[in-house]
C-alpha positions, 0 to 999 in steps of 0.5 A, a space after each residue: 960235930 964241933 968238939 975237937 975230941 969227941 970221944 972225950 966229950 962223950 965221956 964227959 957227958 957219960 960222967 955227968 948223966 945219972 944211970 939210965 939217963 939219955 944223952 941226945 944230940 944232933 949233927 948235920 948229915 952229908 953235905 950232899 943232903 944240904 943243898 945250900 951248903 953244898 952248892 956254896 961249897 961247890 961255888 967256892 971251889 970254882 973260885 979257889 980250884 987249887 985250894 977250895 974252902 972245904 970248912 962246910 964239908 969238913 966240919 959241920 957236914 963231915 961228922 955224919 958217919 953212923 958207924 964212927 959215931 956209934 963206936 965213939 959213943 959205945 967207947 964212952 960207955 953209952 948204950 942203946 944207940 939210935 939215929 933218926 934222920 930229920 929232913 926238912 926244907 930250908 927257906 930264904 927270902 933270897 939267894 943272897 941270904 944264905 950266901 951271906 950266911 955261910 960265906 960271912 957268918 961261918 968259919 968259911 969266911 976265914 978260909 976265903 980270906 986266907 986264900 986271898 980272896 974278896 970276901 964280897 966277891 966270893 959272897 956275890 959268886 955264891 949268890 949268883 950260883 944259888 940264884 941260878 940253881 934256886 932262883 933269886 926270891 924265896 928259895 928253898 933247898 933241902 936240909 938233913 940232920 941226924 938226931 943221936 940218942 944214946 943211953 947210959 946203962 943203969 
C-alpha cells in the first residue's frame, strides 16, 4: 500500500520469486472498517473543514479495492490471486494512545502542521472524540486488513 508504483513493485517481486513461489502481503481494509483511524480522520475534519487531513483514508486505507489489486498483480505476471479478510480488535490503554500514535507518529502529523494547526491541539481533539465514542480507559475498536496471496506460475 505504500509503494508509489505498485505495478513496478509487483513486477520486481515476480522477477525475484522462483517459479511456483508465493507472494504474500497485507493491506489495510477500508477506513470505515478501522474504527480508530476513521474516528480520528473525522475528528480532524472538524478542525480543518476546508482542507481536512486525509492521509489515513488516502494512503494506508486507500488501497483496498480487490479488483484493482488483482488486476495489478495479474499484470505483473502472477496468478492464483486470493484475498483473506482479517478482522480483529485494536486495544489501547486510553484514548490518548491511538490519538498520539496517529496524529504524531504517522505522516498525518505533516498534514496537521502544514495546515497551520497545533499538533497538540489536534491530538487533544482526537483524544476527546475517541474518548466520547469508546471511553477513556482500555478502549477497543475494530480493525480490518486484507491478506493478499498470489503465485508465480511454474
